[in-house]
C-alpha positions in Angstrom: -3.8 -31.1 -25.1 -1.0 -30.1 -27.4 -0.4 -26.9 -25.4 -0.3 -28.9 -22.1 2.2 -31.3 -23.6 4.4 -28.5 -24.9 4.3 -26.8 -21.4 5.3 -30.1 -19.8 8.2 -30.6 -22.2 9.3 -27.0 -21.6 9.2 -27.5 -17.8 11.3 -30.7 -18.2 13.8 -28.8 -20.3 14.0 -26.0 -17.8 14.5 -28.5 -15.0 17.2 -30.3 -16.9 19.0 -27.0 -17.6 18.7 -26.1 -13.9 20.2 -29.4 -12.8 23.1 -29.0 -15.3 23.8 -25.5 -14.1 23.6 -26.7 -10.4 26.2 -29.5 -11.2 28.5 -27.0 -12.9 28.2 -24.5 -10.1 29.1 -27.2 -7.6 32.1 -28.2 -9.7 33.1 -24.5 -9.9 33.1 -24.3 -6.1 35.3 -27.4 -5.8 37.7 -26.0 -8.5 38.2 -22.7 -6.7 38.2 -24.4 -3.3 41.1 -26.7 -4.4 43.1 -23.8 -5.9 42.7 -21.7 -2.7 43.7 -24.6 -0.5 46.9 -25.1 -2.6 47.7 -21.3 -2.4 46.9 -20.8 1.2 47.6 -24.2 2.8 44.3 -23.8 4.7 41.0 -25.7 4.5 39.3 -22.9 2.6 35.7 -23.6 1.4 34.1 -21.8 -1.6 30.3 -21.3 -2.1 28.2 -19.8 -4.8 25.1 -18.1 -3.3 22.2 -16.2 -4.9 21.3 -12.6 -4.0 24.5 -11.9 -2.0 25.4 -8.5 -0.6 28.4 -8.1 -2.9 30.1 -9.7 -6.0 32.1 -11.8 -3.5 32.9 -11.8 0.2 34.6 -13.9 2.9 34.2 -14.5 6.7 37.8 -15.5 7.0 37.3 -19.3 6.5 34.8 -19.5 3.6 34.6 -17.5 0.4 31.2 -16.7 -1.1 30.7 -15.8 -4.8 27.5 -14.1 -5.9 25.6 -16.1 -8.5 24.9 -12.8 -10.3 28.6 -12.8 -11.4 28.3 -16.2 -13.2 26.2 -15.9 -16.3 28.2 -18.4 -18.4 31.1 -20.7 -17.8 33.2 -18.9 -20.5 36.7 -17.5 -20.4 35.7 -13.9 -19.7 33.4 -14.9 -16.8 35.9 -17.3 -15.2 38.6 -14.6 -15.5 36.3 -12.2 -13.6 35.5 -14.9 -10.9 39.3 -15.6 -10.6 39.9 -12.0 -9.7 37.0 -11.8 -7.2 38.1 -15.1 -5.6 41.8 -14.0 -5.3 40.8 -10.8 -3.6 38.8 -12.7 -1.0 41.8 -15.1 -0.6 43.9 -12.1 0.1 41.5 -11.1 2.9 41.8 -14.6 4.2 45.6 -14.5 4.2 46.3 -11.0 5.4 43.3 -9.0 6.9 43.3 -8.8 10.7 40.3 -10.3 12.3 37.5 -8.7 14.3 38.9 -9.4 17.8 42.4 -8.0 17.1 43.7 -4.8 18.6 43.7 -2.9 15.3 40.1 -3.8 14.2 38.7 -3.1 17.7 40.3 0.4 17.5 38.9 0.9 14.0 35.4 0.0 15.1 35.6 2.1 18.3 36.6 5.2 16.2 34.2 4.5 13.3 37.1 4.5 10.8 35.9 1.4 9.0 35.5 3.1 5.6 39.1 4.4 5.7 40.4 1.0 6.9 38.7 -0.9 4.1 40.0 1.3 1.3 43.5 1.1 2.6 43.3 -2.6 3.5 42.1 -3.7 0.1 45.1 -2.2 -1.5 47.5 -3.7 1.1 46.2 -7.3 0.8 46.3 -7.3 -3.0 49.8 -5.9 -2.9 51.0 -8.7 -0.6 49.2 -11.5 -2.5 50.7 -10.4 -5.8 54.1 -10.1 -4.1 53.8 -13.8 -3.2 52.0 -15.0 -6.3 52.7 -12.6 -9.3 50.8 -14.8 -11.7 47.5 -13.8 -10.2 48.0 -10.1 -11.1 46.2 -10.4 -14.6 43.0 -11.6 -12.9 43.0 -8.8 -10.4 43.8 -6.3 -13.2 40.8 -7.5 -15.3 38.4 -7.4 -12.3 39.4 -3.9 -11.2 39.4 -2.6 -14.8 35.9 -3.9 -15.2 34.7 -2.3 -12.0 36.3 1.0 -13.0 34.6 0.9 -16.4 31.2 0.3 -14.8 31.7 2.9 -12.0 30.0 6.3 -12.2 32.5 7.7 -9.7 35.4 8.3 -12.2 36.3 11.5 -10.3 36.8 9.7 -7.0 38.3 6.3 -7.8 41.9 7.2 -7.7 41.8 6.9 -3.9 41.0 3.2 -4.4 43.6 2.3 -7.1 46.7 4.3 -6.1 48.1 1.3 -4.2 47.2 -1.3 -6.7 50.5 -1.0 -8.5 49.9 -4.2 -10.6 47.5 -2.1 -12.7 49.0 -0.5 -15.8 50.4 2.9 -14.9 48.4 4.5 -17.7 45.2 3.6 -15.8 46.4 4.9 -12.5 47.6 8.2 -14.1 44.3 8.7 -16.0 42.2 8.4 -12.9 44.7 10.6 -11.0 44.2 13.3 -13.7 40.4 13.0 -13.4 40.5 13.1 -9.6 38.1 15.8 -8.3 40.2 16.7 -5.3 43.7 17.4 -6.7 44.9 19.1 -3.5 44.4 15.7 -1.7 46.6 13.8 -4.1 50.0 14.4 -2.2 48.4 13.2 1.0 46.8 10.1 -0.7 50.3 9.3 -2.1 52.0 9.5 1.3 49.4 7.5 3.2 48.6 4.8 0.6 52.2 4.1 -0.4 53.2 3.5 3.2 50.2 1.5 4.3 50.2 -0.9 1.3 53.5 -2.4 2.5 52.8 -2.7 6.2 53.1 -6.2 7.7 50.7 -7.1 10.6 50.6 -7.3 13.6 54.0 -5.5 13.9 52.6 -2.6 11.9 49.5 -2.0 13.9 50.6 1.2 15.6 51.7 2.9 12.4 48.5 1.6 10.7 46.4 3.4 13.3 48.2 6.7 12.6 47.7 6.3 8.8 44.1 5.2 9.0 43.2 8.2 11.2 45.0 10.6 8.8 43.3 9.0 5.8 39.9 9.3 7.4 40.2 12.9 8.5 42.3 14.3 5.6 40.9 12.3 2.7 37.6 10.5 3.5 35.9 13.4 5.2 36.9 16.1 2.7 35.8 13.7 -0.1 32.5 13.0 1.5 33.1 9.3 1.7 31.2 7.3 4.3 30.4 3.7 5.2 27.9 3.3 2.3 30.7 3.8 -0.4 31.4 0.4 -2.0 35.1 0.9 -2.0 36.1 -1.4 -4.9 35.1 -4.4 -7.1 34.2 -6.6 -4.2 32.3 -3.8 -2.4 34.5 -4.1 0.6 33.6 -0.6 1.8 30.3 -2.1 2.9 31.6 -5.3 4.5 31.6 -6.2 8.2 34.9 -7.1 9.9 36.4 -10.5 9.0 35.8 -12.7 12.0 37.0 -16.3 11.4 40.3 -18.0 10.6 43.8 -16.6 11.2 46.0 -14.5 8.9 49.5 -15.1 7.8 52.1 -14.5 10.6 54.0 -11.2 10.6 57.3 -12.7 9.3 55.5 -14.1 6.2 53.8 -10.7 5.6 57.2 -9.0 5.9 58.6 -11.3 3.2 55.6 -10.7 0.9 56.0 -6.9 1.4 59.6 -7.1 0.4 58.8 -8.9 -2.8 56.0 -6.4 -3.6 58.0 -3.3 -2.8 59.2 -2.8 -6.4 56.0 -3.9 -8.0 54.7 -2.1 -11.1 55.7 1.1 -12.9 55.8 4.3 -10.9 53.4 7.0 -11.9 54.8 10.1 -13.6 55.5 13.2 -11.6 52.2 14.7 -10.4 51.8 18.3 -11.5 48.5 20.0 -10.5 46.5 21.3 -13.4 46.3 25.1 -13.9 42.5 24.9 -13.8 42.3 22.8 -10.7 39.9 24.3 -8.2 41.8 26.1 -5.5 38.8 26.5 -3.3 37.7 22.9 -3.2 39.7 22.1 -0.1 41.2 24.6 2.4 45.0 24.8 2.0 47.9 25.3 4.3 51.5 26.2 3.9 52.7 23.5 6.2 54.1 20.1 5.2 56.3 21.6 2.5 59.4 19.5 3.3 57.9 16.0 2.8 58.6 14.5 -0.6 56.1 12.8 -2.8 56.8 9.1 -2.8 57.0 8.8 -6.6 58.4 12.2 -7.5 60.5 13.7 -4.7 58.6 16.9 -5.2 57.3 19.0 -2.2 53.8 18.0 -1.2 51.4 20.5 0.3 48.2 19.1 1.8 44.9 20.0 3.3 44.4 21.4 6.8 44.7 18.5 9.3 41.6 18.5 11.6 42.4 18.3 15.3 39.0 16.8 16.2 36.1 14.9 14.6 33.9 18.0 15.0 36.5 20.1 13.1 36.6 17.5 10.3 32.8 17.5 10.1 32.8 21.3 9.9 35.3 21.1 7.0 33.1 18.6 5.2 30.0 20.8 5.7 31.7 23.9 4.4 33.6 22.5 1.5 32.0 19.2 0.5 28.3 19.1 1.2 27.6 22.1 -1.0 28.1 22.1 -4.8 31.6 23.0 -6.0 31.7 24.7 -9.4 34.0 22.9 -11.9 34.9 20.1 -9.4 34.5 17.2 -11.9 36.6 16.8 -14.9 39.7 18.8 -14.0 42.0 16.5 -15.8 42.7 15.7 -19.5 39.1 15.2 -20.6 36.0 17.0 -19.3 33.6 14.5 -17.6 29.9 14.7 -18.2 29.1 11.7 -16.1 30.4 8.1 -16.3 33.9 7.2 -17.6 35.4 9.4 -20.4 35.7 7.6 -23.7 39.5 7.7 -23.8 39.7 6.1 -20.3 37.0 3.6 -21.2 38.9 2.6 -24.3 42.0 2.1 -22.1 40.1 -0.1 -19.6 38.6 -2.2 -22.4 42.1 -2.7 -24.0 43.5 -3.7 -20.6 40.8 -6.4 -20.2 41.3 -7.6 -23.8 45.0 -7.9 -23.2 44.4 -10.0 -20.1 42.0 -12.3 -21.9 44.5 -12.7 -24.8 47.4 -13.8 -22.5 48.3 -17.5 -23.2 48.9 -18.2 -19.5 45.5 -16.9 -18.6 43.8 -18.8 -21.4 45.6 -22.1 -20.4 44.6 -21.7 -16.7 41.0 -20.7 -17.3 40.5 -23.4 -20.0 41.6 -26.1 -17.5 39.0 -24.8 -15.0 36.4 -24.5 -17.7 37.0 -28.1 -18.8 36.6 -29.5 -15.3 33.6 -27.4 -14.5 31.7 -28.1 -17.7 32.6 -31.8 -17.3 30.8 -31.7 -14.0 33.8 -33.0 -12.0 35.3 -30.7 -9.4 38.2 -32.9 -8.6 41.8 -31.8 -9.2 42.8 -32.3 -12.8 46.4 -33.5 -13.0 48.0 -32.1 -16.1 51.3 -34.0 -15.7 52.1 -36.1 -18.7 51.3 -39.9 -18.4 54.5 -42.0 -18.8 54.9 -45.5 -20.4 56.4 -48.1 -18.1 57.1 -51.8 -18.6 55.2 -54.3 -16.5 57.4 -56.8 -14.6 56.5 -59.8 -12.4 56.3 -58.9 -8.7 58.9 -61.0 -6.7 57.5 -63.2 -3.9 59.1 -61.3 -1.0 57.4 -58.1 -2.2 54.0 -59.9 -2.2 54.6 -61.2 1.3 55.6 -57.7 2.5 52.5 -56.2 0.9 50.2 -58.7 2.6 51.7 -58.1 6.0 51.4 -54.3 5.5 47.8 -54.7 4.3 46.9 -56.7 7.4 48.2 -54.0 9.6 46.2 -51.4 7.7 43.1 -53.5 7.9 43.4 -53.7 11.7 43.8 -50.0 11.7 40.6 -49.5 9.5 38.6 -51.9 11.7 39.6 -49.9 14.8 38.6 -46.7 13.0 35.1 -47.8 11.8 31.9 -46.9 13.8 30.7 -49.8 15.9 28.9 -50.8 19.2 31.2 -51.2 22.2 29.6 -53.9 24.3 29.5 -54.2 28.1 30.6 -50.7 29.0 30.0 -48.7 32.2 28.0 -46.0 30.3 25.8 -45.8 27.2 22.5 -47.4 26.3 21.2 -50.0 28.8 21.1 -53.6 27.5 17.9 -54.8 29.0 18.5 -58.5 28.2 21.9 -58.4 29.9 20.5 -56.7 33.0 17.6 -59.3 33.3 20.3 -62.0 33.3 21.9 -60.3 36.3 25.1 -58.8 34.8 27.4 -56.5 36.8 26.6 -52.8 36.7 29.7 -51.9 34.8 28.7 -54.4 32.0 25.0 -53.2 31.7 25.5 -50.7 28.9 26.4 -50.6 25.2 28.0 -47.5 23.7 28.0 -46.5 20.0 31.5 -45.5 18.9 31.6 -43.1 15.9 35.1 -44.2 15.1 37.7 -41.8 13.7 39.3 -40.8 10.4 42.4 -42.9 10.9 42.0 -44.6 7.6 40.9 -41.6 5.6 44.2 -41.5 3.7 45.6 -40.2 0.4 49.2 -40.6 -0.6 51.6 -39.6 -3.4 54.8 -41.5 -4.1 57.7 -39.8 -6.0 60.1 -42.3 -7.5 63.5 -41.1 -8.6 64.5 -42.3 -12.0 67.7 -40.4 -12.6 70.7 -42.0 -14.1 72.3 -42.7 -10.7 69.3 -44.9 -9.8 70.4 -47.5 -12.3 73.4 -48.4 -10.3 73.0 -51.4 -7.9 69.6 -51.9 -9.5 68.2 -49.1 -7.3 65.6 -48.3 -9.9 64.2 -51.9 -9.6 64.2 -51.7 -5.8 62.4 -48.3 -6.0 59.8 -49.6 -8.4 59.1 -52.6 -6.1 59.0 -50.4 -3.0 56.5 -48.2 -4.8 54.3 -51.1 -5.8 54.3 -52.5 -2.2 53.3 -49.2 -0.6 50.6 -48.5 -3.2 49.0 -52.0 -3.1 48.9 -51.9 0.7 47.3 -48.5 0.9 44.8 -49.5 -1.8 43.7 -52.3 0.5 42.0 -49.6 2.7 40.7 -47.8 -0.4 43.3 -45.0 -0.2 44.0 -43.3 -3.5 47.7 -43.3 -4.3 49.3 -41.3 -7.2 52.8 -42.2 -8.3 55.1 -39.7 -10.1 58.4 -40.6 -11.7 61.0 -37.8 -11.9 64.3 -37.1 -13.5 64.6 -33.6 -15.0 60.9 -33.7 -15.7 57.8 -35.3 -14.2 55.6 -38.1 -15.5 52.7 -40.0 -14.0 53.4 -43.7 -13.4 50.1 -44.5 -11.7 47.1 -42.1 -11.7 45.1 -41.4 -8.6 42.4 -43.8 -9.5 44.5 -46.5 -11.2 44.9 -49.6 -9.2 48.2 -51.4 -9.1 48.3 -54.8 -10.7 48.2 -57.8 -8.4 51.0 -59.6 -10.1 53.1 -57.0 -12.0 54.8 -53.7 -11.0 55.7 -50.9 -13.3 59.5 -50.8 -13.8 60.5 -47.1 -13.6 64.0 -47.2 -15.3 66.7 -44.8 -14.2 68.0 -42.8 -17.2 67.9 -39.0 -16.7 68.9 -36.1 -14.5 67.7 -35.3 -11.0 65.3 -32.4 -10.5 62.4 -33.3 -8.2 61.1 -29.7 -7.9 58.3 -29.8 -10.6 57.2 -33.1 -9.3 57.1 -31.9 -5.7 54.9 -29.0 -6.8 52.5 -31.4 -8.6 52.4 -33.6 -5.5 51.7 -30.6 -3.3 48.9 -29.3 -5.5 47.3 -32.7 -5.7 47.4 -33.4 -1.9 46.3 -29.9 -1.0 43.3 -30.4 -3.3 42.4 -33.7 -1.6 39.6 -33.8 1.1 41.2 -36.8 2.8 42.1 -36.3 6.4 45.5 -38.0 6.4 47.9 -37.1 3.6 51.3 -38.4 3.1 54.2 -38.0 0.6 56.8 -40.7 0.0 60.0 -39.8 -1.8 61.9 -42.9 -3.0 65.4 -41.9 -4.1 69.1 -42.5 -3.9 69.2 -39.2 -2.0 71.6 -37.2 -4.1 69.8 -34.1 -5.5 70.0 -30.4 -5.2 68.9 -29.5 -1.7 68.6 -25.7 -1.9 65.1 -25.1 -3.3 63.8 -28.7 -3.0 64.4 -28.9 0.8 62.6 -25.6 1.3 59.6 -27.0 -0.7 59.6 -30.3 1.3 59.6 -28.2 4.5 56.6 -26.2 3.2 54.7 -29.3 2.3 55.3 -30.6 5.8 54.0 -27.4 7.4 50.8 -27.8 5.4 49.8 -30.9 7.3 51.2 -33.5 4.9 53.5 -36.2 6.4 56.7 -36.3 4.4 58.7 -39.5 4.3 62.1 -40.0 2.7 62.9 -43.6 1.5 66.6 -43.7 0.8 67.8 -46.7 -1.3 71.5 -47.0 -0.8 73.9 -49.8 -0.1 76.0 -49.7 3.1 79.2 -49.0 1.3 77.8 -46.1 -0.6 76.1 -44.7 2.5 79.3 -44.9 4.4 81.0 -43.0 1.6 78.5 -40.1 1.7 78.1 -39.8 5.4 81.6 -40.6 6.8 84.0 -39.7 4.0 82.5 -36.6 2.4 82.3 -33.4 4.4 79.3 -32.0 2.4 76.9 -34.9 3.3 75.3 -36.2 6.5 72.3 -38.4 7.2 70.4 -35.1 7.8 71.3 -33.8 4.4 70.2 -37.0 2.8 66.9 -36.8 4.7 66.1 -33.5 2.8 63.9 -32.0 5.6 61.4 -35.0 5.4 59.8 -35.8 8.8 60.4 -39.6 8.6 63.5 -41.2 7.2 64.6 -44.8 6.4 67.3 -46.5 4.4 66.2 -49.7 2.7 67.7 -52.4 0.4 64.6 -54.5 -0.2 60.8 -54.8 0.3 61.3 -56.5 3.7 63.1 -53.4 5.0 60.2 -51.3 3.8 57.5 -52.9 5.9 58.3 -51.4 9.4 59.1 -48.1 7.8 55.8 -47.9 5.9 53.8 -48.8 9.0 55.6 -46.1 11.0 54.7 -43.6 8.3 51.0 -44.4 8.4 50.9 -44.3 12.2 52.8 -41.0 12.3 50.4 -39.5 9.7 47.4 -40.3 11.8 49.1 -38.9 14.9 49.9 -35.7 13.0 46.3 -35.4 12.0 45.1 -35.7 15.6 47.7 -33.0 16.7 46.4 -30.6 14.0 42.7 -30.9 15.0 
């Protein structure tokens, strides 16, 4: 009896542990899903699956992480998962899909191994060019793979283009490379391919892929069973779903990435390098090495697939004396101790970085807490409660009634007496007309699936004409009305820093509004970033951003950010609080201002003086947000 009781308790404990782990893994998926949506602007989904074919993979719209990669929810594991996830996000953003001209050509010619090796280095280069802060995670992931790999003598071909890696690592694997005569050709091809924007670079990519296959992959004996990197992309099938970034965006990312990392030192072949390992030619002596400017000789260029196979049979498929370990340290299998120490130090350096620890600890806290929602790290401010004026209450109620009608129209319901649908027998027996004999179930729509963020300017200029009071009341009116249809509304106050006035789940008081005093500078940029992150992490279908301000702030970078938020499917609305006299001064008497410049690239614009003015504008914003959602379906 005692043994049976102990077994039952053990089974209960195991079940409880499994449930806890399941909750945490679901939370992990939501955390990475939200981060990927913020970075890409696309509705990316993330899944953890058991027994997957690789550490991580993607079909172009969803990212899958192998459960085997997640032993614990600790800093080291999450740093590794970050790197795997960012690599797949790079595929999502940049890799051409299965039906494109380039991938069709790759498949037809069986060049997929060469394409994958080159493409992995290109996509990571472009992503780090856009988001340099992700480089440490990719560094740790690649370093861990290199340390676990048995192919130390061949991995240089996979890391030459990963210029975010420490130069010491790239040079160490170059020195250990078993085919030193191929190095100049690898340098030429990889250094050019890694910065190609697609689709405009397709023609040149074909030339480089073919060269890489015939002059590098075949002589090395690489085939489609080679894993190709930390995410085992050498074995993956073509990405089929979604759509990559447009060519112009890829061009910009390539320009940012062009100077990435430290260049490798001049490559000098070792005196004991095997001369017979690959057949040589005296041609190609006038082309400089991309890093050194030295002449680069290369292997014979096959003129046909059969010739390439003959070269492989003669020089690769038979043992080559002294092929391994021609660099600084003889290799007896596995990674030499000096390189292994370098890789471990690189990983330790990444884990010790304060920015990495801060980022990973936030993820860890949310995952372990079992809540996959976006965690807003913006400081909570303290604001005085003030009695809501009667006209604001009236405006709120009118706005709420309009939203209630909208919600009623959006909810699923039976449409009675319709020409088609389910026959209503009782009505037919009573002798109704044929076009009134049916009832149809209407699924409704997502018109009231809304989330909003309101940014309230509290700079010193807002204190003039009591604009800060008007802005605070306008904020309360919008928030209370949207809460009437259960829409979460976050409110940020900004001057030269951001503070939270109302959290996402905090309801506005029925009788008091928070007075957001104007007393600082004017820099909305950090607050716009916080709003963008929160809204991109939201699963609501209709997202909107209100900016309540007197309109005078630096346009250069803020307007660009507002434009980007708009492109990501969020309706942007500018609420300008400004008296007629002041508005006339800015628009008609100053050459550097117009209504367009005061709108700051927002989609919807209105100038108000009180809560009554706000009502038609707010209704217009909600209607436009729903229309925008229907256009983007």
